[in-house]
N, C-alpha and C positions, 0 to 999 in steps of 0.2 A: 504494500500500500504506500502511496506517495506521502511525503511529509507535509504537514499543514501547520500554518501559523495562524493563531487566533489573536485578533487585535481588538482592544477595547479597555474595559475597566476591571480592576480587582476591587472588591467592595466588601464591606462588612454588612451582612444582612441581619437585622434584628426582627425576628418573626415571633409574634406573641411573646415578647420579652425574652426570647432566647436567642443567643448570638451564633451566627454561622459565617464561615468564609463564603463569599459570594462574588457576584459580578458575572455577567454572561460570558465574557471572553475567557476569564479564568476558569469558570466552571466547564466550559466546552473543552478547554485544553486538558484539564484533569480527567474528565470523563473519556475523552478521546484517547489519552495515554493509557488509561486503565483498560480500554478496549483494544489495545495493541497498535494504535497509530503512533507515529513519531511526531510529537506535538511540540510546538513552540508557543510562547506567549509574548506579546508586545503590549506592555501596560506600565503604569506609573506606580511607584511605591515610595514611601518615606523612610526615615530612620527610626520611627517610633516602634514600640513593642509589637503592635498589631501588624505593621508592615513586615517587620523582621520575622514574625511567626509565620505569616502567610507565605512569604518568600521561601523560607526554609521548608515549608510543607510542599510547595511546588517543586523545589529542587529534589526533595525526597521522593516525589511521585515520578521523577524522571522527565519533567517538562523542561525544555530548552529555554532558558531565561536570557539568552544573549542579547535579545532585542528589547528587553525590559530595562528600565533605569530606576535608580533611586535618587531622590532629591530631598535635601534637608527640609525644604519648605512644604513638602507634600504630606498630607494626612489622608489615609484611605477614606473614601466616601462612605456614608452610612445610609442604608436603605431600611427604613422602619416600617414594618407591616403589622397591622393588628387586625385579626379576624374577629375580635370581640366587639369592636366598635366600627369595623369596616373602614379603617383609615390607613393612609400611607403617608410617608414623609421621606424626603430625599435631601441630604445635605452633602454637597460635594467638597466643602471646606476649601473652595477656591482652586481645586485641582486642575480645572480647565485651563488656567493660565500657563500650565507647564507642559502641555502636549506639544507645543512648538519646540521643546527641548529634545524630543525624541528624534534621533537621527537614523534614517534608513538609506541604504545604498544598494546598488545592483548586486554586489557580492553577497550581501546579507539576505536579500530576497530570493535570489535565484536557486537557493538550495531547497526551497519549498515548492511543491507542485500545486498547492492550494492555499490561498489567503482568505481567512474567514473574518469578516468585519462584523463583530457582534455588539450591537448597540454602541458603536464606537463614537468618539467625539469627531466632529467634522474636520478638525485640524489633522487628526490622525488618518481619517479616511482619505483626504486629499493627498497626504504624503504617500500613502500606499499607491493610489492611482497614478501619481506622478512618476513613480518608479516601475510600475507594473508593465508599461508598454515595452520596456527593454528586456524583459525576461519572459520565459515561457511558463507561466502559471495562471491558474484560474482564480477568479474572485467570487466568493460567496458573501452575500450581503443581507444582514438582518438589521434594518434601520432602527427598530425598537420603539418603545413608547414615546420617546421625545419627538417622533414623527408627528404626533398629534399636536404638539405645541408649536413646532416650527417646520412645516413641510418644505419651505424654501431651502433650508439647509440640508435636510435629510433625504429629500427626494429630488435633488438636482439632477438634470438629465445626464451630466457627465458621469455621475456615480452609477446610474442605472445602465448607461451604455457600456460601462466598463465591467459590469457584473455578469457573470455566467449563471449564477443562481440568485434568486430573490425570494426571501422568506418574509411573509407578512401575516399578522393575525387579522382577525375580522375588522377591528376598529382601524388598524393601519391601512387595510385594503380600502375602506370607505374614504379615508382621507386621501389616499393615492388616487382613487377614482375621481374625487372632486377636484383635486389639484390639477389633473391632466385631462379632465372631461372625458373619461373613458366610459364606454358603453357596456363593456362586459369584461370578465376576467381575461378572456383571450387577448384583449388589447394590450395587456401587460407585455407580451412578447415583442410588440412593435417598439417598446421603449428601450430594448437592448438585451435583456436576459434571455438565455436559451431555455431556462426552466424557471417557472415561478410557482410558489406554493403558498396557499392561503389557508392557515389553520383556523378552524371554526369551533374550537373547544369541543363540547360533547357532540356537536353535529359532524365532526370529522374534519376533512380537509379537501380542498380543491387543488388539483395539480394541473398546471397549464404548460404545455410544451409543444414543440413542432414535431409532427409525425409526417415525414415526407414533405409535401408542399403545404399541408394543412396544419393549422394550429388547433389543438384539441384541449378540452378540459375534462379531466376525469375526477369524479368524486370518490373519495376514500372514506368509508364509514369507520367509526371508532367504537370498540366495545365499551359498555358502560363502565366507567371508572370514576372514583372520587378521590380527592386528596388536595394538598396544598400545591397550588399551580406554579409557584416560583420556579423557573428553570424548565418547565415542561416544553415551551416553545423552542428553547435552545436545544433540548434533548431531541426533539423532533428533527430539527435541522441537522444535528450531528448524525442521527441515525440515517437520515436521507442521504447525506454526503457519503457515509460509509457504504450504503447500498449502491450508490452511483459508482464508487470506486471498485466495487465487486462486479460491476457490469450489469446491474439490474436496470430494467426499464423504469421510467419515472413512477408509474403507479405502484410497482413492487417496492421501489426505494421508499416511497411514502408509507407503505405498510410497515416497513422496518422502522422508519422514524416514529410511527405511531406506537409501536411496541416499546421503543425506548422512552417515549414521552410518558407512557403509562407507568413505567418503572420510576420515573421522576416524581410521579404523584405519590409514591409510597413513602416519601420522607420530605421534611422541610428543607428548603434551600436548593442551590443549583448543583451541588456535588452529590452524585448518586453513590450509594453504598457499594463497596466492592463486591459484597455477596450477591447483590442484585445483578451487577454487571457480569460477574462470572457466570451466572445462570443464563444471561443473555448471550454471552460468548459461546457457552456450551450448547445452547439451544438454537436460537435463530441464526447466529453467525456461522456456527458449525454446519447447519443445514444448508445454508447458501454456499459455503465453501465446498461441501461434499457434492453438491448438485450443480 
């Protein structure tokens, strides 16, 4: 399997007053590594105790941290989620000001076959796109919840034209549809991606891709499942990308993504327990590999 670089945030998630290591990009890197991928992370860390602990955890997991940096001014953002009163809160502690300090070059990027932009800051997204034209790797893009707040940044045409894979949830799809005056999900392919996936929660997902000269949309149902949803969309994207690397057609890759997303519902936070991932490897992945 090709190496992949996950770009975005490392975060502290506080879910119902309990603390977890989080952030879409960091979670995808850890879960991908646990599933046998060669994963790297490009994110910002500080010199505080939480940054140090998270960094050491990532190193211990075998994630390549060569493109992540530490800054004394940085403190990890906190994402506070309460299911008791249905509130959320985000505090980035000014981290956005330091994404310009991340340096990328052709030599660093070219060792990766896939770059996954997971809810990344626009400064980092454009740094990746700036360098991606000179290397042979693909881009996977999850714009994330900030799309709703600022579609001009997160849905700019240059990002979508550079993306090979686009992952949206239902709310992000509605914002994208309004932003570009799209008539149907099939119109997403005209914006640039080869494959687009719209996750619809308990309603399943819609997978849009080119089949010969036609653009088709396939609906993928999801078994009934409940749980804390933080990281479920990122798990879907990771499972889909793994399926794509194994040569699955988009609908089958989406089924694999759905299976991984269901595992993500079994626990709080973005990092899926190793015991669940081992069952996934011995079950779904082994079946794909053997067939």
